[in-house]
C-alpha positions in Angstrom: 66.0 64.0 55.5 66.3 65.9 52.2 67.6 63.8 49.4 68.6 65.1 46.0 67.2 64.0 42.7 70.6 62.4 42.1 70.3 60.5 45.4 67.0 59.1 44.2 68.4 58.0 40.8 71.3 56.2 42.4 69.2 54.4 45.0 66.7 53.3 42.2 69.7 51.8 40.5 70.7 50.0 43.7 67.2 48.6 43.9 67.5 47.3 40.3 70.8 45.6 41.2 69.0 44.1 44.2 66.5 42.6 41.8 69.3 41.0 39.8 70.6 39.4 43.0 67.1 38.1 43.7 66.7 36.6 40.2 69.9 34.7 40.9 68.6 33.3 44.2 70.6 35.7 46.4 69.3 38.0 49.2 68.2 41.1 47.2 70.7 43.8 48.1 72.2 46.2 45.6 74.9 48.8 45.9 76.1 51.7 43.8 79.3 53.6 44.4 79.3 57.2 43.1 82.0 59.8 42.6 81.4 63.3 41.1 77.8 62.3 40.5 78.8 59.4 38.2 78.5 55.7 38.9 82.0 54.4 39.6 81.0 50.8 40.5 78.1 48.6 41.2 77.5 45.4 43.1 74.8 43.0 44.3 74.8 40.1 46.7 76.5 37.0 45.4 77.9 35.0 48.2 76.0 31.8 47.3 77.0 31.9 43.6 80.6 32.8 44.4 80.9 30.5 47.4 82.3 33.6 49.2 80.9 34.9 52.4 82.4 38.3 51.7 80.6 38.8 48.4 78.1 41.3 49.7 76.8 44.0 47.4 79.0 46.7 49.1 82.1 44.6 48.9 81.5 43.8 45.2 81.2 47.5 44.5 84.3 48.4 46.5 86.3 45.7 44.7 85.2 47.0 41.3 85.9 50.6 42.2 89.4 49.8 43.6 90.3 48.0 40.3 88.9 50.9 38.2 90.8 53.6 40.2 93.8 51.4 40.8 93.6 52.4 44.4 92.1 50.9 47.6 91.3 54.4 48.9 87.9 55.6 47.5 88.1 59.2 48.6 85.1 61.5 48.0 82.7 58.7 47.1 79.2 57.9 48.2 77.8 54.4 48.5 74.1 53.8 48.0 72.9 50.5 49.3 69.4 49.0 49.7 70.1 47.5 53.2 72.0 48.8 56.1 75.6 47.5 55.9 76.7 44.7 58.2 79.9 44.9 60.4 82.1 43.4 57.7 80.9 45.9 55.0 80.9 48.8 57.3 84.5 48.3 58.3 85.5 47.9 54.6 83.7 51.2 53.9 85.8 52.8 56.7 89.0 51.3 55.4 88.2 52.5 51.9 87.5 56.0 53.2 84.1 56.3 51.6 82.8 59.7 52.5 79.1 59.1 52.6 76.8 56.1 52.9 73.1 56.2 52.1 71.1 53.2 52.8 67.4 52.5 52.2 66.3 50.2 55.1 67.6 49.2 58.5 68.7 45.8 59.4 67.7 45.3 63.0 69.6 42.0 63.3 73.1 42.8 61.9 73.0 46.5 60.9 76.3 48.2 61.7 75.2 51.7 60.7 73.1 52.4 63.8 70.8 49.4 64.3 73.0 47.1 66.3 76.4 48.9 66.0 77.5 52.1 64.3 80.9 51.2 62.9 80.6 53.9 60.2 80.7 56.7 62.8 82.8 55.2 65.6 85.3 57.8 66.8 87.7 54.9 67.6 88.6 54.7 63.9 90.6 57.1 61.9 87.7 57.7 59.4 84.0 58.2 59.8 81.4 58.2 57.1 78.5 60.6 56.8 75.4 58.6 57.1 71.9 58.9 55.8 69.0 56.4 55.7 65.4 56.0 54.6 65.7 56.8 50.9 63.2 54.4 49.2 62.9 52.6 52.5 59.4 51.2 51.8 60.5 49.7 48.4 63.7 48.1 49.7 61.9 46.7 52.8 59.1 45.2 50.7 61.6 43.7 48.3 63.4 41.9 51.2 60.1 40.9 52.9 58.7 39.3 49.8 62.0 37.5 49.1 62.1 35.9 52.5 58.3 35.2 52.4 58.8 33.2 49.1 61.9 31.5 50.5 60.0 30.3 53.6 57.0 29.2 51.4 59.2 27.2 49.0 61.5 25.8 51.6 
């Protein structure tokens, strides 16, 4: 897959946001929502801090963008996220009409962009997202592996 220099920059920012989540004791996942090659919104995992099971990185970015645009439709946007979206996030991306989703690493347990399900491209829905994966995969995967390794070690 050929990714642009801009794709790389936005995914690097998502990895930085994932590091912020990790510093706060959350699973390190970061997301950046882009429109016209400019960052519209950002998010990182914070369900523990917010006592909110829906406070995933993608949802946080979608909420911020919706408020900024004063619209729940996020037409012509691209979401960069460090981990394959789960079913909840994938359906939110479909409802928001996000045009393109780029994720770094697959989630073989709950991934809903091809690993377990592919909600983002299911023809049953009235919108499908363009989907690309593997950008900075090694970095995102290592970040997650090290987080869970430390978590297991520290109990």
